[in-house]
matplotlib code that plots the C-alpha trace (Angstrom):
import matplotlib.pyplot as plt

x = [-1.4, -4.1, -5.9, -8.8, -10.9, -10.2, -13.2, -11.2, -13.0, -10.5, -10.7, -9.0, -9.3, -9.0, -11.3, -8.2, -8.0, -4.2, -3.7, -0.1, 0.2, -1.6, -2.0, -1.8, -4.8, -7.1, -9.2, -9.1, -8.3, -4.9, -5.8, -6.0, -3.0, -1.0, 2.2, 5.0, 3.6, 0.4, -0.2, -2.6, -1.5, -4.2, -3.3, -0.7, -2.6, -5.2, -2.7, -1.3, -4.5, -5.6, -2.0, -2.7, -5.9, -8.5, -10.7, -13.2, -12.6, -14.5, -12.9, -14.3, -14.1, -15.3, -13.1, -13.1, -13.6, -14.7, -11.3, -11.0, -14.4, -14.0, -10.9, -11.5, -14.9, -13.1, -9.9, -10.7, -13.6, -14.0, -15.9, -19.2, -19.2, -17.8, -18.8, -15.5, -15.6, -13.1, -15.6, -15.9, -18.3, -18.7, -19.7, -23.7, -24.8, -26.4, -26.0, -27.2, -26.2, -22.7, -19.7, -17.1, -15.6, -12.0, -11.0, -12.7, -15.7, -15.4, -15.6, -18.0, -21.0, -20.3, -20.5, -23.2, -20.2, -18.8, -22.1, -23.1, -19.8, -19.4, -15.5, -13.3, -10.5, -10.9, -7.2, -7.4, -5.1, -4.8, -4.9, -1.8, 1.8, 4.1, 5.2, 4.5, 3.4, 1.8, -1.3, -1.7, 1.3, 0.1, -3.3, -1.1, 0.6, -1.9, -3.8, -0.9, -0.3, -4.2, -4.6, -7.5, -5.3, -1.7, -0.3, 2.4, 5.7, 8.4, 12.2, 13.2, 16.5, 15.9, 16.6, 13.6, 10.9, 10.1, 7.9, 6.2, 3.6, 6.2, 5.2, 7.6, 6.7, 7.9, 9.4, 6.3, 5.1, 2.1, 2.7, 3.7, 3.1, 2.1, 2.9, 2.7, 6.1, 8.0, 10.9, 12.3, 11.9, 13.9, 15.4, 14.7, 16.2, 18.2, 18.7, 19.3, 19.6, 16.1, 12.3, 9.2, 6.8, 3.4, 2.8, -1.4, -2.3, -3.9, -5.5, -8.4, -10.2, -13.9, -15.6, -12.9, -13.0, -17.0, -16.6, -13.7, -14.7, -18.4, -17.0, -14.9, -18.5, -19.6, -16.8, -17.3, -13.5, -12.1, -11.0, -12.2, -8.8, -7.7, -4.4, -4.7, -7.6, -8.9, -5.2, -3.8, -7.2, -6.7, -2.8, -3.7, -5.6, -3.1, -4.7, -2.6, 0.4, 3.2, 4.0, 7.4, 7.4, 11.1, 9.3, 7.6, 8.6, 7.8, 8.3, 10.9, 11.7, 15.6, 18.0, 17.8, 14.2, 13.2, 11.0, 10.6, 7.9, 7.1, 4.4, 4.0, 2.2, 4.5, 5.1, 8.9, 8.6, 6.4, 8.6, 11.4, 9.7, 9.4, 13.0, 13.2, 11.7, 14.5, 17.6, 19.1, 19.0, 15.8, 14.9, 11.6, 11.5, 8.3, 9.5, 8.5, 6.3, 5.8, 4.5, 2.9, 1.3, -2.0, -3.4, -4.9, -4.4, -6.7, -6.1, -3.0, -0.4, 3.7, 5.7, 7.5, 10.9, 11.1, 13.5, 12.3, 12.7, 15.8, 17.2, 17.1, 16.6, 13.5, 15.3, 15.0, 17.5, 17.2, 13.5, 10.5, 8.3, 4.6, 2.4, 0.8, 4.1, 5.6, 8.8, 9.5, 12.8, 13.3, 15.1, 14.2, 16.2, 15.7, 12.3, 8.8, 6.8, 3.0, 0.8, -0.4, 2.7, 4.2, 7.7, 8.6, 11.7, 14.5, 12.9, 15.1, 13.0, 15.3, 14.2, 10.9, 7.6, 5.5, 1.3, -0.8, -1.5, 1.4, 2.6, 6.3, 6.7, 9.2, 12.3, 10.9, 13.0, 11.8, 13.6, 12.7, 9.6, 5.9, 3.4, -0.2, -2.4, -3.2, -0.2, 1.2, 4.4, 4.5, 7.4, 10.3, 9.2, 11.0, 10.4, 12.1, 15.5, 14.8, 12.9, 12.3, 10.9, 8.6, 7.5, 6.6, 4.3, 2.7, 3.6, 3.6, 7.6, 7.9, 10.6, 13.2, 12.4, 10.4, 7.8, 4.9, 2.0, -1.2, -3.8, -4.0, -1.9, -0.3, 3.8, 4.2, 7.7]
y = [22.5, 23.2, 26.4, 26.6, 27.4, 24.4, 21.7, 18.5, 15.2, 12.2, 8.6, 5.5, 2.7, -0.3, -3.3, -4.9, -8.6, -9.1, -12.3, -11.9, -11.5, -15.1, -16.7, -13.7, -12.5, -15.5, -14.3, -10.3, -7.4, -6.3, -3.1, -5.3, -7.0, -6.5, -4.4, -3.5, -5.4, -3.1, -1.6, -2.4, -1.1, 0.9, 2.7, 5.0, 6.3, 7.2, 9.1, 11.2, 12.7, 12.9, 14.2, 17.4, 18.3, 16.2, 14.7, 13.6, 10.1, 7.7, 4.0, 2.2, -1.6, -5.1, -7.4, -10.0, -6.6, -7.8, -7.1, -4.0, -2.7, -3.1, -2.3, 1.0, 1.2, 0.4, 2.6, 5.6, 7.3, 10.4, 13.6, 14.0, 18.0, 19.2, 16.6, 14.8, 11.5, 8.1, 5.7, 2.2, 2.3, -1.4, -2.2, -1.1, -1.6, 1.5, 1.7, -2.4, -5.5, -5.4, -5.0, -2.5, -3.6, -1.1, 1.7, 4.0, 2.6, 2.5, 6.1, 5.9, 4.1, 6.4, 9.5, 10.8, 10.9, 13.2, 15.3, 15.0, 16.3, 19.0, 19.6, 21.4, 19.2, 15.4, 13.3, 9.8, 7.2, 3.8, 2.0, -0.5, 1.6, 2.5, 6.0, 9.3, 12.0, 15.2, 15.7, 19.3, 20.1, 18.0, 20.3, 23.6, 22.2, 21.5, 24.6, 26.6, 23.9, 24.8, 20.9, 18.7, 16.2, 15.9, 12.7, 11.9, 10.9, 8.9, 9.1, 5.4, 4.5, 4.0, 0.7, -0.3, 1.8, -1.3, -2.4, 1.0, 3.3, 5.8, 9.4, 11.5, 15.1, 18.2, 21.8, 22.9, 19.9, 18.8, 15.3, 14.2, 10.9, 7.9, 4.6, 1.3, -0.8, 1.0, -0.8, 2.0, 4.8, 8.1, 9.8, 12.6, 16.1, 17.0, 13.3, 11.2, 7.9, 8.6, 8.3, 9.6, 6.3, 7.0, 6.8, 5.6, 8.9, 11.7, 15.4, 15.9, 19.2, 17.9, 18.6, 17.3, 13.7, 13.8, 14.0, 11.5, 8.7, 9.8, 9.6, 6.4, 5.0, 5.0, 3.4, -0.2, -0.9, 0.5, -1.2, 0.9, 2.1, 5.0, 5.0, 2.9, 4.9, 8.2, 9.4, 8.2, 9.9, 13.5, 13.0, 12.9, 16.2, 17.9, 18.0, 16.1, 17.6, 15.1, 16.1, 15.2, 12.9, 14.1, 18.0, 17.1, 17.5, 16.2, 17.4, 14.8, 12.8, 12.2, 12.3, 8.3, 8.1, 11.1, 10.5, 6.5, 4.5, 0.7, -0.8, -4.4, -5.9, -9.2, -11.2, -10.2, -6.9, -7.1, -8.7, -6.8, -3.9, -5.1, -5.8, -2.0, -0.8, -2.5, -1.6, 0.9, 3.5, 2.7, 3.3, 3.8, 5.6, 4.6, 6.7, 9.8, 11.5, 14.7, 12.5, 9.7, 6.8, 5.9, 2.9, 0.9, -2.5, -2.5, -2.4, -4.8, -5.1, -4.4, -6.7, -9.0, -11.1, -13.6, -16.5, -19.7, -22.8, -23.5, -20.4, -19.1, -15.3, -14.2, -12.1, -9.9, -8.2, -5.6, -6.3, -4.9, -6.2, -5.0, -4.9, -8.0, -10.2, -12.8, -13.8, -16.7, -18.5, -17.9, -15.7, -13.4, -11.4, -9.2, -10.1, -8.0, -9.1, -8.1, -8.1, -11.8, -13.3, -15.8, -17.2, -20.2, -21.9, -22.5, -21.3, -19.4, -16.8, -15.5, -12.8, -13.5, -11.8, -13.3, -11.8, -11.3, -14.4, -16.8, -19.0, -20.6, -23.6, -24.6, -25.9, -24.9, -23.0, -20.4, -18.6, -15.9, -16.7, -14.7, -16.7, -15.0, -14.6, -17.8, -19.6, -22.3, -24.0, -26.9, -28.2, -28.8, -28.0, -26.1, -23.6, -21.7, -24.1, -27.1, -25.3, -29.0, -29.7, -26.9, -27.4, -31.0, -29.8, -27.5, -24.0, -21.2, -20.2, -16.5, -16.6, -15.3, -18.2, -16.6, -19.4, -18.3, -20.1, -19.1, -17.8, -20.7, -23.1, -25.5, -26.9, -30.1, -31.7]
z = [4.6, 1.6, 1.0, 3.2, 0.3, -1.5, -1.5, -1.9, -1.9, -1.3, -3.5, -2.8, -5.1, -2.7, -4.8, -5.6, -5.8, -5.2, -7.6, -7.3, -3.2, -3.0, -0.2, 1.6, -0.5, -0.5, 2.2, 1.9, -0.2, -0.9, 0.5, 4.2, 3.9, 7.1, 6.8, 9.1, 12.2, 12.9, 10.0, 6.6, 3.4, 3.2, 6.1, 4.0, 1.5, 4.1, 6.6, 3.1, 2.5, 6.6, 7.3, 4.8, 6.0, 3.5, 5.8, 3.5, 2.1, 0.4, -0.3, -3.2, -2.2, -4.0, -3.9, -0.6, 1.4, 5.0, 6.2, 5.4, 5.9, 9.2, 9.9, 8.4, 10.3, 13.4, 12.6, 10.4, 12.8, 12.0, 13.9, 12.4, 13.9, 10.9, 7.9, 8.3, 7.0, 5.7, 4.5, 3.1, -0.6, -1.6, -5.2, -5.2, -8.7, -9.0, -12.8, -13.1, -12.1, -12.2, -10.5, -10.9, -14.2, -13.5, -11.7, -14.1, -14.0, -10.1, -10.0, -13.1, -10.8, -7.8, -9.1, -6.7, -4.1, -6.3, -6.9, -3.3, -2.3, -5.0, -4.6, -6.5, -6.7, -6.5, -5.4, -6.6, -5.2, -5.0, -1.8, -2.1, -1.7, 0.5, 1.3, 2.1, 0.1, 0.8, -1.4, -0.6, -2.2, -5.4, -5.1, -5.4, -7.9, -9.8, -9.6, -11.0, -13.6, -15.5, -16.6, -15.8, -14.3, -12.9, -12.2, -9.8, -11.0, -9.3, -10.9, -11.5, -13.6, -17.4, -17.0, -15.2, -17.5, -18.4, -15.1, -15.4, -16.8, -18.4, -18.6, -20.9, -20.0, -22.1, -20.9, -18.9, -17.3, -19.7, -20.4, -23.9, -24.0, -21.2, -22.1, -20.1, -19.8, -22.8, -24.0, -25.8, -23.0, -23.0, -20.4, -18.9, -19.7, -16.7, -15.6, -19.0, -17.4, -15.4, -16.0, -14.1, -13.9, -12.8, -8.7, -9.8, -7.6, -9.6, -9.1, -11.1, -11.3, -10.6, -13.7, -16.2, -13.9, -14.6, -18.4, -18.6, -16.5, -18.3, -21.4, -21.0, -19.7, -23.5, -24.8, -25.9, -26.4, -22.8, -20.2, -18.1, -16.1, -14.7, -16.1, -18.9, -20.6, -18.7, -18.0, -21.4, -23.1, -21.2, -22.3, -25.8, -25.4, -23.8, -20.9, -18.0, -16.3, -14.3, -10.6, -9.8, -6.9, -5.9, -5.4, -2.6, 0.7, 4.1, 7.6, 9.6, 6.4, 6.3, 3.4, 3.4, 3.2, 1.4, -2.2, -0.7, -3.1, -2.9, -5.2, -2.9, -6.1, -5.8, -2.5, -3.4, -3.6, -0.2, 1.6, 0.6, 1.8, 5.1, 5.5, 4.3, 7.9, 9.9, 9.8, 12.0, 9.4, 7.7, 4.2, 5.3, 9.0, 10.4, 13.4, 11.8, 14.2, 12.2, 9.4, 11.1, 9.5, 11.3, 12.7, 15.5, 16.9, 19.8, 23.6, 23.9, 26.5, 25.9, 24.1, 26.6, 26.2, 29.2, 30.3, 29.6, 32.3, 30.8, 31.7, 28.6, 27.0, 24.6, 22.5, 19.5, 17.4, 14.5, 14.3, 14.9, 17.7, 17.9, 21.5, 22.5, 21.8, 23.9, 23.1, 25.5, 25.7, 21.6, 19.4, 16.5, 14.5, 11.3, 11.5, 11.3, 14.6, 14.8, 17.7, 19.5, 18.4, 20.4, 20.2, 22.3, 24.4, 21.5, 18.1, 15.8, 13.6, 10.9, 8.4, 8.8, 8.7, 11.2, 10.9, 13.8, 16.4, 14.7, 17.1, 16.8, 18.7, 20.8, 19.0, 16.0, 12.5, 10.8, 7.7, 5.1, 5.9, 5.5, 8.2, 7.8, 10.4, 13.0, 11.3, 13.7, 13.4, 15.5, 18.2, 16.2, 13.3, 9.9, 7.4, 4.9, 5.8, 2.5, 0.0, -2.0, 1.1, 2.0, -1.9, -1.3, 1.8, -0.9, 0.9, -1.7, -2.7, -4.0, -7.2, -4.3, -2.4, 0.8, 1.3, 2.2, 5.2, 4.8, 7.3, 9.9, 8.1, 10.4, 9.4, 11.7, 12.3]

ax = plt.figure().add_subplot(projection="3d")
ax.plot(x, y, z, "-o")
ax.set_aspect("equal")
plt.show()
């Protein structure tokens, strides 16, 4: 639990456009993309903060934020009795007629939130990663370090360094260098085949954050990015420390899912992370009630599996099935099924993600696909079976061949 004497403000950066997740982000911000049947991506960062006892959280939004704003307003309501809140903060043009020009600028334009709350520390977390982390343990590590900022780092194989922002620590845990996607990264002293990659989560001492974003705002050559500019500058001044994610201990975690973290920035990484949920011993366990992932999905009846008129039984194996789902004589295997989905008689759905209110018609076939909210696969239609045919019909395909049907689209026979 956090030190009750510390005042901690959570700031969640949720303005991401998420172009590489299109068409899932054609009509919503990336943090609002559904995940795991009943959740949104933003729920993971918010759950980590709330589970740690940090109950004053500002979510900075910008791009197509209506769905995200509504989810936060409906789901993340706190009692005002003790001053707790999770509030959505859109770009307000408080400092001129301009939108947020980067994650650092988003905080700079909202420094009034920091001034009003007057916290000792500010947790600045991204909104679009899948993981469990206890921020209170990270805050305590930050206090012990004496640094102005502490950056969460996860151990990844040295060969994967070109995919990440890489942290090079010294013997005292200060960051010597922070480089984006280096091809000549150096392994860790205690694990030469591993490097520390930035997770996009930071704990700042309040005054250091204020000074850093104000100074950055004056620089004409800055991209106004938290990692590329703010953290890099604090590393150069010797005021940045690293927090090794492997030291974070989550109640209820197992050896299999401890230390899990996924950046779901592409269609393939998003699909793979969904598939991580559905094995008998999942790589990421949604059922750890000692550190729950919180959300709200409305007042829905339980899922139902029924026989059709020809005596075929509705079934789902190795799958997550949300409330409100009806599988009537269809067969679902290795899938993540969101609320309100209906799978009709004789339909076969394999290795797929079906979002809210998707309808799979009688005798239809769906394989290795992501179907966005309200999509319809008509009677006898096929999707994910013939890549060239799907491409000719204009459906998006990922690099690994996952086909994506956009929100409300219809797949005809």
